[in-house]
C-alpha positions in Angstrom: 245.1 61.5 57.3 247.8 64.2 56.8 247.1 67.6 58.5 248.6 70.7 56.5 248.8 74.5 57.6 249.4 76.9 54.6 249.8 80.5 54.5 246.5 81.8 52.9 248.2 84.5 50.6 250.5 82.0 49.3 247.7 79.5 48.3 246.0 82.6 46.8 249.0 83.7 44.8 250.0 80.1 43.7 246.6 79.5 42.1 245.8 83.2 41.2 242.2 83.0 43.5 240.8 84.9 46.2 239.6 82.6 49.1 236.8 83.2 51.6 237.5 83.8 55.4 236.2 81.5 58.2 234.8 78.7 56.1 235.0 75.0 56.1 234.7 72.9 52.6 235.1 69.3 52.3 236.3 68.1 48.6 235.4 64.6 47.8 237.1 62.8 44.8 234.5 60.1 44.7 235.3 56.5 43.6 236.3 53.1 45.2 239.4 54.8 46.1 237.7 58.2 47.5 240.0 61.2 48.4 238.8 63.8 50.8 239.9 67.2 52.0 238.5 69.3 54.6 239.9 72.6 54.2 239.2 75.4 56.7 240.3 79.2 56.4 240.9 82.1 58.8 242.2 85.6 57.6 245.7 84.3 57.5 245.8 80.5 57.1 244.4 77.5 55.4 244.1 74.4 57.5 243.8 71.0 55.5 243.2 67.7 56.5 243.5 65.4 53.5 243.2 61.5 53.2 241.6 58.5 51.5 239.8 55.5 51.9 239.6 52.4 49.6 236.9 49.9 49.3 238.5 46.4 48.8 236.6 43.9 47.1 239.3 41.9 45.6 238.0 38.8 47.7 234.3 39.0 46.6 233.6 37.1 43.3 229.9 37.6 42.7 229.2 41.0 40.8 225.9 41.9 42.7 227.8 41.2 46.0 230.5 43.2 45.1 228.6 46.1 44.0 226.5 46.0 47.2 229.6 46.0 49.2 231.1 49.0 47.6 227.9 51.0 48.0 227.6 50.1 51.8 231.2 50.6 52.6 231.3 54.0 50.5 228.3 55.0 52.5 229.7 54.1 56.0 232.8 56.0 55.1 231.4 59.2 54.0 228.7 59.2 56.8 232.0 59.2 59.1 234.0 61.9 57.1 230.9 64.5 56.4 230.3 66.1 59.6 229.5 70.0 59.2 231.3 71.9 56.7 229.7 74.9 55.3 230.1 73.6 51.7 230.8 70.0 50.1 232.2 69.7 46.8 231.8 66.5 44.9 233.6 65.2 41.9 230.8 64.9 39.0 231.2 62.2 36.5 232.3 63.3 33.2 232.6 60.1 31.4 234.2 56.7 31.7 235.2 54.2 29.0 233.4 51.5 30.6 229.4 52.0 31.2 229.7 50.2 34.4 232.3 52.3 35.9 230.3 55.4 35.0 227.3 53.8 36.7 229.2 53.1 39.8 230.9 56.6 40.0 227.4 58.2 39.6 226.0 55.9 42.4 229.0 56.8 44.7 228.5 60.6 43.9 224.8 60.2 44.7 225.7 58.6 48.1 228.0 61.6 49.0 225.1 64.0 48.0 222.5 62.3 50.0 224.8 61.9 53.0 225.6 65.8 52.9 221.9 66.5 52.4 220.8 64.4 55.2 223.3 65.9 57.5 222.0 69.5 56.6 225.0 70.9 54.6 223.7 74.2 53.5 225.7 74.3 50.0 226.8 71.2 47.8 228.6 71.6 44.6 229.3 69.4 41.7 232.7 69.8 39.8 234.2 67.7 37.1 237.8 67.2 37.8 238.3 69.0 34.7 236.4 72.1 35.8 237.8 72.1 39.0 241.3 72.0 37.8 240.9 74.8 35.2 239.3 77.3 38.0 242.7 77.1 39.6 244.5 77.7 36.6 245.6 74.1 36.0 245.4 72.1 32.9 242.1 70.3 32.9 242.9 67.1 31.1 246.4 66.7 33.1 247.0 63.1 34.2 246.6 62.6 37.9 250.1 62.1 38.6 251.0 65.4 37.1 248.2 67.0 39.2 249.7 65.5 42.2 253.0 66.8 41.4 251.9 70.5 40.6 249.9 70.7 43.9 253.0 69.3 45.8 255.4 71.8 44.1 252.9 74.7 44.5 252.1 74.3 48.0 255.3 72.7 49.2 253.4 69.6 50.5 254.3 65.9 50.1 250.8 64.3 49.5 251.1 60.7 48.2 247.9 59.9 46.7 246.5 61.5 43.5 242.9 61.1 45.0 244.0 63.2 47.7 245.3 66.0 45.5 242.1 65.9 43.4 240.0 66.2 46.7 242.2 69.1 47.7 241.5 70.9 44.3 237.7 70.4 44.8 238.1 71.7 48.4 240.0 74.8 47.1 237.1 75.4 44.6 234.7 75.6 47.5 236.8 78.2 49.2 237.0 80.6 46.2 235.1 83.7 46.6 231.9 83.7 44.7 231.5 86.9 42.3 
C-alpha cells in the first residue's frame, strides 16, 4: 500500500473541484483485481492510502469452485479494508463484453455494498468509471493506462497500478463537496 500526502488546494486546482474538510472516503474499483483508495482530508491536506488485491484462481480448473473462491476471497479482503469511512464509493458495472464477466463484477460490487452496510457506513455511492472520471474533468472513455498516467502527472505521484488510479478517482468523487 502506498501512502501519499497531497496539498488540498493543489488537488482542487488540478481537477477543478472543491473538497470537503475532515472526511474519510473509501473508493473501490471492484474486480478480481480490486483497487482501493482511502482518502482523508483536513483543511489543507489530502492523505491517501492506495493499494490493490488480486484474487488468483489460475490453479483452479472447475468453474463453480473458481467463482466461489473469488467471492470468498473478495469478501475477506473487503471486510479487512472497509473499516469506518464516512463514505464508500463503489465502481458500478457499466457493461462488459462477456455476460459472465458482467455477472461477476455485479456480484463483487454487491459484496462491497453488503460489507459497507454491515459495518454501518453512513453513505454509499455507486459511480461508473466514466461518470467518476468526467466528474473530475477527465475523459470518461479513456484507457486505464491513460488515466493512470494523468493521475500521476496531475498529482505528481508514482502509482503503478491502474486499478489504484481508478480507486483514487472514485475516492476523490466521494470527497467532493455536494451542491
